Structure formats: structure tokens, C-alpha cells
LOSELUM-415036 format. One record per residue (C-alpha): x negated, y, z negated. Coordinates in steps of 0.001 Angstrom, whole numbers, padded with zeros to 6 digits, always signed. Layout:
XYZ
...
//
This chain:
+083536+125324-056333
+082702+123264-059422
+084350+119955-060042
+086090+119534-063360
+083648+118414-066039
+084392+115165-067855
+084471+114943-071659
+080673+114735-071924
+080010+117687-069603
+079144+115834-066381
+080566+116672-062933
+082070+113243-062397
+085217+111372-063245
+084758+109259-066378
+085413+106124-064315
+082456+107033-062060
+080137+107816-064983
+077798+105230-066534
+076647+105788-070098
+074219+103873-072276
+075305+103815-075922
+072620+103165-078530
+074399+100630-080771
+072805+100093-084180
+075625+097883-085463
+076982+100562-087787
+080366+102243-087695
+079129+105470-086062
+077512+104057-082919
+080196+101363-082629
+082911+104023-082711
+081095+106040-080046
+080966+102956-077798
+084696+102463-078365
+085463+106127-077605
+083505+106017-074357
+085190+102789-073276
+088649+104135-074156
+088007+107284-072098
+087215+105165-069052
+083420+105399-068881
+081270+102510-067689
+079538+101585-070946
+076314+099654-071484
+075517+099029-075146
+071863+098641-076139
+070676+097464-079549
+067052+097662-080623
+065316+094936-082618
+062714+097005-084438
+061195+094921-087204
+061072+091473-088797
+061657+091526-092532
+062050+087782-093006
+065044+088098-095311
+067846+089664-093314
+071061+089267-095223
+074660+090279-094641
+074620+092708-097569
+071638+094614-096188
+071795+098391-096714
+069080+098891-094117
+069721+099854-090503
+068664+097664-087582
+068643+094422-089588
+069610+091026-088144
+073140+091436-089443
+073425+094786-087664
+072422+093224-084360
+075159+090585-084773
+077694+093306-085644
+076739+095268-082519
+077149+092130-080398
+080623+091506-081878
+081690+095101-081202
+080459+094841-077598
+082432+091621-077128
+085536+093234-078643
+085246+096241-076319
+084364+094035-073351
+081247+096012-072472
+077817+094927-071301
+075356+094565-074191
+071590+094254-074208
+069091+093679-077033
+065615+095167-076607
+062798+093703-078693
+060667+096655-079745
+058956+095312-082862
+055444+096041-081573
+056350+099534-080367
+058019+100254-083708
+055033+098963-085693
+052593+101143-083745
+054751+104254-083399
+056483+104344-086778
+055226+101961-089491
+051501+102565-088921
+052102+106326-088902
+054150+106074-092115
+051390+104211-093954
+048618+106493-092675
+050582+109597-093626
+050997+108453-097250
+047291+107647-097459
+046572+111268-096474
+048681+112520-099390
+051648+113428-097196
+055338+112594-097488
+056291+111214-094055
+059706+110991-092377
+059755+107757-090358
+063275+108419-089014
+061933+111401-087016
+059155+109260-085545
+061665+106518-084721
+063906+108964-082854
+060868+110544-081199
+059395+107247-079962
+061416+104063-079486
+064919+105535-079674
+064656+108548-077406
+061443+108017-075436
+061674+104308-074633
+065470+104029-074674
+065615+107180-072537
+063433+105503-069912
+065472+102285-069983
+068705+104272-069578
+067262+106033-066534
+066209+102670-065059
+069815+101488-065482
+070946+104571-063503
+073009+105800-066452
+074277+109370-066330
+073740+109908-070067
+072400+108321-073236
+075037+108550-075966
+074348+108085-079696
+076254+108140-082970
+074117+110870-084545
+075969+113604-086396
+074795+116588-084395
+076839+118781-082115
+075811+119207-078488
+077179+121849-076159
+076461+121488-072446
+076709+124453-070064
+075263+124701-066544
+073561+121306-066992
+071719+122573-070076
+072487+121055-073478
+071854+122752-076802
+071888+120962-080142
+073785+122329-083137
+074216+121330-086742
+077170+118947-087191
+080494+120206-088514
+080150+117699-091366
+077174+119276-093171
+076875+116277-095501
+076278+114051-092459
+074295+116450-090278
+071229+114756-088745
+069821+117652-086731
+066774+117825-089029
+065735+114352-087848
+066088+115257-084161
+063958+118433-083985
+061313+116664-081875
+063752+115857-079082
+062404+117231-075804
+064360+119564-073543
+064477+116836-070860
+065868+114310-073349
+068366+116764-074800
+069865+117516-071390
+070443+113761-070964
+071666+112969-074491
+075241+113267-075765
+076446+113266-079395
+080263+112824-079549
+080474+112718-083370
+079028+116176-084067
+082457+117780-084203
+083995+115130-086463
+084065+114248-090147
+082948+110807-091284
+086445+109777-092395
+087729+110664-088913
+085098+108358-087401
+086247+105486-089604
+089897+106140-088680
+089037+105873-084983
+087132+102638-085673
+090208+101219-087424
+092494+102223-084547
+090085+100489-082177
+090241+097460-084509
+086448+097279-084826
+085018+094814-087338
+082630+097467-088705
+085321+100067-089573
+084728+099668-093329
+081032+098755-093159
+078941+100766-095688
+076404+103238-094301
+072757+102219-094217
+070966+103898-097105
+067367+102729-096917
+064643+103260-094346
+064945+100098-092254
+061503+098668-093083
+061495+099859-096719
+063645+097447-098782
+065401+099103-101738
+063481+102339-101162
+060241+100752-102423
+057796+102355-099983
+054839+101473-102232
+055439+097771-101493
+055251+098489-097743
+051909+100243-098141
+050723+097422-100418
+051589+094953-097643
+049745+096777-094852
+046979+098491-096839
+046426+096663-100157
+043149+098576-100627
+044989+101913-100918
+045891+101699-104619
+042795+103348-106032
+042707+104932-109461
+041828+108600-109570
+041973+111709-111728
+044969+113818-112598
+043857+117430-113123
+045514+120591-114353
+045225+123990-112667
+042015+124725-114573
+040371+121643-113042
+040416+119724-116331
+040987+115958-116144
+044131+115217-118173
+045001+111732-116947
+044451+108885-114494
+046730+107744-111653
+047003+104335-109946
+047026+105652-106369
+048012+108902-104674
+050664+107086-102630
+052782+106993-105805
+053168+110799-105769
+054882+113535-103769
+054770+117327-104087
+057317+118533-106643
+057510+115178-108442
+058070+115319-112200
+058740+111745-113315
+056032+109111-113337
+053065+111409-113954
+052635+109848-117415
+050819+112841-118866
+052318+114748-121792
+052038+118506-122162
+053781+121301-124055
+055936+121946-120962
+057053+119663-118093
+054395+118988-115457
+055007+118767-111712
+052823+117509-108872
+051484+120669-107186
+048882+119230-104841
+047615+115874-103588
+043946+115800-102580
+043438+112605-100552
+039720+113232-099948
+038971+113440-103672
+041762+110985-104576
+043102+113529-107084
+046509+114769-108205
+046848+118409-109338
+049711+119086-111760
+051110+122173-113446
+054233+124058-114585
+057234+124428-112282
+056664+128134-111633
+053616+127207-109523
+055700+125058-107131
+057260+127944-105216
+055690+128761-101831
+056521+131470-099295
+054065+130719-096470
+054056+127394-094604
+051493+126371-091997
+052835+124108-089234
+051285+121881-086558
+052577+119984-083488
+055365+122431-082700
+058278+121407-080481
+060404+124245-079089
+063820+123886-077453
+064100+127595-076610
+062096+130638-075536
+059868+132301-078136
+061868+135517-077756
+064616+133848-079823
+062256+134154-082789
+061986+137930-082609
+064701+138200-085229
+064875+136368-088528
+065904+132743-088248
+066712+129915-090648
+064513+126953-091504
+064984+123654-093277
+061940+122148-095024
+063493+118864-096157
+066380+116760-094879
+068571+117457-097917
+067468+121075-098283
+069434+124218-097640
+068882+126676-094805
+066288+129318-095763
+065855+132793-094279
+062480+133053-092563
+060307+134701-089947
+058100+132617-087637
+054679+133902-086563
+053218+132406-083359
+050237+134789-083149
+047729+132295-084600
+046594+130048-081759
+045927+126989-083943
+048749+127134-086458
+052268+128518-086585
+053089+130349-089812
+056554+130397-091375
+057166+133245-093815
+060052+132529-096177
+061996+135458-097616
+062111+133720-101009
+059773+131110-102544
+060845+127471-102153
+059842+124602-104454
+058444+121225-103470
+057359+121916-099887
+055305+118884-098873
+052819+118202-096056
+054150+115471-093761
+057710+116770-093886
+059274+118714-091036
+060156+122400-090877
+063100+122774-088508
+064152+126091-086928
+067778+127264-086555
+069564+130351-085307
+073241+131197-085676
+075687+132004-082873
+079410+131599-082167
+079057+127809-081909
+077280+127381-085256
+073647+126759-086220
+071599+125981-083118
+068411+123902-083352
+065479+125850-081890
+062869+123153-082542
+060430+122681-085390
+057043+121431-086482
+055242+119300-089050
+054207+120900-092325
+050413+121039-092515
+050032+122892-095813
//
């Protein structure tokens, strides 16, 4: 006979359950820590120090800044929970920043938040949580998780404007069964209301808007800092191969970009291709942006391949809509995604995330990195 499951789907009383809460210092993770404490769980808060920017200020719009660490510490004190700070600057530099820079130099458009979740946040924090004998690792991500028979599936959040499932496609099955996401069934304003009722100092704190190591969204300055030799002039060509301009470095461009090309033509020009080997940008009219076939690499699946026998949905950018598609696993080296309708601005380096729909919503089936 099964015991009654607690609120996070574990066969224990809340008072006998230890959870690690990843506390970034923002309202979401702070609220989750407060919810767990209020429900009677034994809570250990862990905050990660990921980078040194040298100018951490209270008004920072970046996550994981010095101010955020202080906010997390204050919340932990308020809730009377144990709090630890882990210094992961070297891990973050190797696993996230170096990859980000290298990806741009290859003409890709990287997503460092996926790498961060994939490495320091879920891999390393997962291991630390296990070492602390915690029953679960709980985060403030806006994704819905449903646990049945000790197996957890990830779903798109109820609040579609906040949904972060795209950034978590690389979560492993082992991690997913250990992770819990209490905010997936809530709206952002509901989270803030709970934070106010808990009297947390971060209840009205603005959301982080920038990538933590990219101040003011200026990624070019980050690449300049780590690879100053990467700003090499090169040719801008049209679809006929004719040189129609000169660029100051391919890292200044992404697929689908219109502004900043600085080449005039009778109709608007868009970046269609970035050739890192030749250091060239190929531009052309918008009608050439649409693509129906995407080649993927480094696939991560959270389900059996039989779930792909029917049409599924894919997302090819974090802010994009769900697209009807068919996934072909027959090619040993690459997985092909066939879109029902052409989609503009699909860029190498971005993720293609798989979803199916059932009675609980849109379930995450996994995903892969866009190769071309």
C-alpha cells in the first residue's frame, strides 16, 4: 500500500523530506524557498557565485550578481533556513563563457542559459544536493513537472510568457526525476503575491533581463574581452556571390538580422548565412529566409522514440511559437526536423526543442542543437 505523496510527489512527510533550493536572489527562487519552508520541508538554500564582473551594483539587471547573492542570504536569514554559497567561477568560465565565445566565432548564435542549466546548475548542483542527502533539488524555473510512479515529466508552464522549458531541454532523465519546479502552475503575479505574504525583501525586485556575464546585452564587448583578435573585416555578398559590402566581424551578425548590415539595396536585405571559414556574410531578400528542413546534432531525449511516430511540435528559438513538425531519426549522424511550413531566421547554435500534447499540456520530449 502506497504512502500518501507529499506536495512534491515523494513518499514521505514534508517534515521528513530535505530539499535543496537553488536560490539566485530573485523573487522566483526566493518564493520557492519560502513555499517549501512554509509547507514544513527541511530546506537548504544554495546560491552559486558564477562570475566576477568587477562592477556589481544594486541596480544590476543581471542574474547571479553580487547584489543577488546578498539578497539570497537575506531571504535565507528571514526564512531561518541553512544557506550555502558555492564558488563556481572557474566551472562557469569553462562550461559556459568559453563555449559562448567559441560559438559566436563559428558564426552561430549561442544560448548560454541552456549551457548554464546543463552544467553548473543541474550537473554540479545536482551532485552537491545528492551529497547533502537531499530528496529533491527544487528551482524557481517556470516549467511544470508532473511526477507519477517516481518518474517526472516536464511540461510547458501555464504562464506561456514565462515558460522556460526551452532552456531546460538538455536536462537528463536522471536529473528530471530528482528536480521539482513548483512555479510551473502559477502566474508571475501570483508568485509576487506569495513573496509579499511571506514578507520577503525581494517581492518587488525586477526580473533579471540580461545574460549574467553580458552587461546591457552587449555580447560583442564580451567577445572583445576574451578574443580581441576576432573582429576581422570580411566581405558581405549577395546571393549571386557578388561583393556588395564589408563587415567588421561576423560576431556582429545573426541569421535573420536586418539592421546593421549597412548595405543599401532596392529592397531590405537580411542575413541569410554566416560563413565563418571564409569570414563572409551572405545577405538577400526576406523570402529566402524561410526554411523547412533543420539538421540537428547532440540530441537529448526524455522519452522513447515511438513518441515521435506522430507529428509533434518544435520550438526553434526561445521566444518563438510552437511549429508543427515531423522528426526523422533514420540518419545515423544527424536528426532531421521537417517543418510543415517554412520558418524564418533559424540559426545554427540555437536549440530545437520537441513537444507533444496530452491532457496535462505540452510535454517536453527533449531536443537538439541546430547544426544547419
